[in-house]
C-alpha positions, 0 to 999 in steps of 0.5 A: 746408773746401776746398769752402767756400773754392773756393765763396767764391772763385767767388762773388767773380768776378761781384762783380768783374764787377759792380764793374767795370761800376758803376765804369765807368758811375759815372764816365761818367754823372756830371754834367758834361763832362770836356772842360769841366773839362780845357779850360775853359769858353772852349774851342771845340767843335772842341777839345773834339771832338778831346779826346774823340777822343784819349780815346776818348770818341767810341766806343760805350760798350760798346767803351770798357768792354771796352777799359778792362777789357782794359787793366786785365787787362794792368795798364794803368789809363791815363794821368792827364789831370791829371799825364800820368803812368801812373795805376798810378804815381799810385794805388799809392803813395797806396794804400800810404799809406792802408794805413799809416793804415788798419792803424794805425787798425784795430789801435787800434780793435780793441784799444780795442773788444775790451777795452772791450767785454769788460770791459763785458760782464763788468760788464754794467749796471754804471756802467762799462758804461752810461758806455762804451756812452753814449760809444760811441753819441756817438763812433759818431755823430760825423762823422769830419771834425768829430772830426778838426778837434777833434783838430787844434785841441786837440793841433796848434794849442793845445798843439802836441803833434802836427803838423796835416798831412802824413805826414812833416815837411819838415825831418824825416828821414822815418823811422818815428818821424817817420811815427808822430808824424804818424800819431797824430791821423789814426789816432785820428780814423779809429779812433774810429768803428770802435772804437765799433762793435767795442766794441758788437758785442763786448759784445753778442756776449759777453752773448748767449753768457754767457746760454747754458745751458753758461755757467750750468753752468760757473758752477755748477761753480765755474769761475773767471769769467776762465776762463769769459770767455776760454776758454769764452765768447770762442770762440763769440762770435768769429764776429760780432766777426770779421765786423764787424771785417773790415767796418771794416777794409775801410772803412778800406782804402777810404780814410778820405776825410774824415780824409785831406783834413783832415790832408792825409794823402797817401792814396788817399782824398785823391787820389780827392777831388782827382781828382774835382774835377779830373775826372781820369777814369782816376785816379777809375776806378782809385781806386774800383776799388782801394777796392772790390777791397780791400773785397771781398778783406777780406770774402772773408778774413773769410768764410774765417776764419769757416769756421775759427771756426764749424764750422756754416758749413763745407761738408763 
């Protein structure tokens, strides 16, 4: 088990190196000139050249990369060219807000997906199974921004049960109840797609296990169906469920960009959108790097969890 964990940790290092190169080159090779976005189309070439020198953009690309990585290893992500604040002070609070939305959405998706998938597997090919799988197919194919707009129209503008934008009310106390009230619609819109995926995976994995020989033997012995489902079948069905659930959590921690933009949720995805529009290169680089790092770390934890759940993947 220890060797399995060490192997996974070592495998993350080249992935992180590749991510850093990808993030660095992605921003630098993007269309357009950052100096045009910052100084405007009427700026002179002399002013643009001075800005390039001030930002270090006139130096060789390899030198820029190693300087950028060296600063990051020291916790220095640079200065935002738009707000003139330290990038880390801009990004970390936004990532914390995204984490709130992501964790709430993940718990909702996991709760709905797990129990609906379990019941659909237990009642396979029943009316409930067919209806629930049809709904998951529709919901899983629905663009999140379209679902978010429908929720805003139905529950924020029509019946006014929930606020349409923001994380706290301007006139509210900003406490947990205020945040929870604003969290309902974004969490539902964000959780819908992952819930559909988890539901289908739970059903598929459980039905595969329920078709195994040892389950038929347990049924022939007269063991109660709930005992077979929850004690015998679920344990062997968990590894693929854990894997797909971890992927959904990594996706959510990466920032539900469309949901955050529609609901004006002050998260990392929202910040990334406006930083791309403003060509705020240091913030864009830091945001993408944090999103990618969160995804990699979540998958690392899922790999380690699977080693506990499934002895076949352990390294002795």
